[in-house]
C-alpha angles and dihedrals in degrees: 000000000000093000091048092054091048091051093047094050097039096099138024091254090057092052091049092052089049092055092045090049095052102031092094091052091081097177095053095036095052097028094243117167105171137057095237093059092045093051090047090051090050091047091052093050091048098052093038090054090046091052091053091050092049090050092050097046097046091042088062089047091050092054090049090053092043104040103010130094100228098141088053094044095055090060091061113007095172100056101028119086113224113237119218096188142316126269107245099185108099092212089070097047144325121339120276091247089065097040097089096040100051130058096216101064125133115266141167113243116225116240097165098092092235091127091054091048093049092049093047097051093048110268111150107166144028091251089063091053091049092051090049090050092052091052089050093050090050090053089050091053090045090053093053091048093051092050092048094043093057091043095052095049095045097089094046091048094051089048093050092049091051095051101039105087104150116106090219089068098037102048096071089050091049091050091050093050093046092051101041106025100060115123090213094055094047090046095050106041115009100044094035095051093041093054091042098051092042089054093048091048091050089052088054091048091053093049099043104029114018096045088057091203108043101087097043095051099044102029094124101024115080090181092061090041089066089057088067089067101065136163101210097140128203129044128328110241101226101038097032087224139103117287111268092220090053090055091047090052090047093054093045091053094045092046091053092049092051093049090051094045090052088066096044102098137102098200141019092259099059117095113210093338096311126098107239092220088057090057089052096052110111097157137317112353097331091117089065091058092045088053089056090047089054091070091070111102091205089056093048091049091047092053092046093049090048094051091044091048094054089045091052091048092052090047091053090050095050096041091077102031097039102018116184095194118088118247093000092120090062092065107066094183092054091046093051092042091053092049094049090045095055093043091054089051091048090051092051091048092050092049088050090050093051092045095052090044089056089049088053093050094048100042113015104028095060091052093048094047093050090051099048093043091057098045139050129230120218089344095303122112121227113231123206089236089064093057106103094195091051089053091050093051091045089057095041092115094059091040093053093043090054091048089048096059090041089055094047091048094050092041099053096041102040098040091038090056090047093051093046094046094047092047096051093045089050090056091049097251098113091153089071093063117125102235116182116194119225093239097174093046091050092052092054092047091053086083087079123030090194096068117100108263122244126223145179091297092060089050093052094046094049093048087049090053089047090052091054094050095047091049092048096052099060091040090064 
């Protein structure tokens, strides 16, 4: 063991790999031995990361308001190129002194779709963008203060909890925690109502602000107000995007459903009208073991990253075939950039999900398995055959072998088609391409003739994404 440690720390690369290998084991890496300190560290990382995201997003918006041409772009979104910012370096163009007095100065064209988003949600001037930037910067500062506040008072809180032994002081704290720190209560009411009212408020914003004309025309006529919540379906002809009134209708309906579902529970342990343990029941007593697994932070993070990764991939898919942003479909470069951007994020999130699932299997799963195998829950013993994860691990050979032939099939066919088509196009014989139509996808899309049609390119791209996912799963 001594020799291995000397080998690992002999060079800088070895030390870096040691840090990267242990950085996700927060308890060991930071020397944490209690749940309060662990939650405080996670809380600090969460708000710090959120502050960085706020600063990055509103920094881009500030440059658009400062160096962009948003007020000119909104007058003719189709023919006007959106400007991200000017190039200040004189080696790349005219000097900065002439940049604002001449029309032929060097600029960076915006391919992020921010212009389309600002136009869709109702921004009409640069002053609106500046006000939005100020609000975002204040949110970033508030995030940093929240993280620092909880970190400063962590030691004093731990000291107070260790010294206070009298039940007269601890029972109010226990009552407060039992009433307001239940996952079931937060899931049922707070999260449901928060999502619901936010969706309803966004629907009101789309109707009264983003539509520019809706509130002024139907201010005193509730019958005409209902016409602003339409269900046209498909793509609007002039903007090549979804109808804004359809989206407002959608958010209003979703918000009402969330608010109602937040009240559909008969106990504090039922989430949205369904008992969580019932969702975990596969067969026998397996749900008891899965309930134990749910205490692992790495498993929770893995499931969250997997769900968010799938959601991001679906957003990237629908952003070009059912785009919600006005005039975005006219800019092919921006559409492709946004699709690739979301697929990259989805890939990173899926890799994070697989990595933390592997950490769970190596570290937390062994501990939980030994604990549940040695005890009983509610008088019923838990057999190893009722452990779903143990059954997956036991059949890993057959699972990996099936994933292997799926990867080989997808790899040879998808990449082979790409190589063949690129080669014949490069030699000027594009008519010799092998173009396979997505027959099943086209059958589904026949339900609405207004949806953007899909073709052979969509089939190849989706099979390439499937190849990446099926290769990543057995790798981890």
